[in-house]
C-alpha positions as CSV (number, residue, x, y, z in Angstrom):
1,M,59.7,-14.1,149.4
2,A,61.7,-12.6,147.0
3,E,58.7,-10.9,145.7
4,N,57.9,-9.1,149.4
5,L,61.4,-7.9,149.8
6,W,61.3,-6.3,146.2
7,K,57.9,-4.5,147.1
8,E,59.5,-4.0,150.9
9,I,62.6,-2.3,149.7
10,L,61.0,-0.4,146.2
11,G,57.7,0.1,147.2
12,N,54.1,-1.6,147.2
13,S,53.9,0.2,143.6
14,A,56.6,-1.7,142.8
15,D,56.2,-3.9,139.5
16,L,57.7,-7.6,139.9
17,G,57.9,-7.9,136.6
18,K,60.5,-5.1,135.9
19,G,64.0,-4.7,136.3
20,F,65.2,-3.3,139.8
21,L,66.4,0.1,138.3
22,E,63.3,0.3,136.1
23,N,61.3,0.5,139.5
24,G,63.9,3.1,140.6
25,G,66.2,0.8,142.8
26,D,69.7,2.4,143.0
27,S,73.0,1.4,144.4
28,F,71.9,1.9,147.8
29,R,68.5,0.0,147.5
30,A,70.6,-3.2,146.0
31,V,72.4,-3.2,149.1
32,L,69.9,-3.1,151.1
33,L,68.1,-5.7,149.4
34,S,71.0,-7.8,149.6
35,S,71.7,-7.5,152.7
36,R,68.1,-8.7,154.1
37,L,68.0,-11.6,151.4
38,Y,71.2,-12.9,153.1
39,E,69.4,-11.9,156.9
40,L,66.8,-14.0,156.0
41,T,68.1,-17.2,154.4
42,G,71.8,-17.3,154.9
43,R,72.5,-16.7,151.3
44,E,74.8,-14.2,149.6
45,V,73.0,-12.4,146.3
46,E,75.5,-9.7,145.1
47,Y,74.2,-6.1,144.6
48,L,75.3,-6.1,141.5
49,D,73.2,-9.1,140.5
50,V,70.1,-7.1,142.1
51,L,71.1,-4.0,140.0
52,E,70.8,-6.2,137.0
53,A,67.8,-7.8,138.1
54,D,65.1,-7.8,135.3
55,G,62.0,-8.7,137.7
56,A,61.5,-10.4,141.3
57,G,61.4,-13.5,139.9
58,A,65.3,-13.1,138.8
59,I,66.1,-12.5,142.5
60,A,64.5,-15.8,143.6
61,R,66.2,-17.9,140.6
62,L,69.2,-16.1,142.3
63,L,68.6,-17.8,145.6
64,T,67.4,-21.2,143.9
65,A,70.9,-21.5,141.8
66,D,72.4,-20.5,144.8
67,V,71.5,-23.6,146.7
68,A,71.5,-26.0,143.7
69,G,75.1,-24.7,143.4
70,S,75.8,-25.5,146.7
């Protein structure tokens, strides 16, 4: 799911292994991705964590960490 949202927000040419900002992301898109994750999973991911993400896998790990920490 994180990979699909990564491409939905950043575009189909976004590199899953590159950072959010490296893929042309900005604070608006980070908030958008964070909001979509919440809508789909009910889990909160801070937009600053999205901005600092080093790839789509980092977002998936944040979601998993949130579950483990609950």
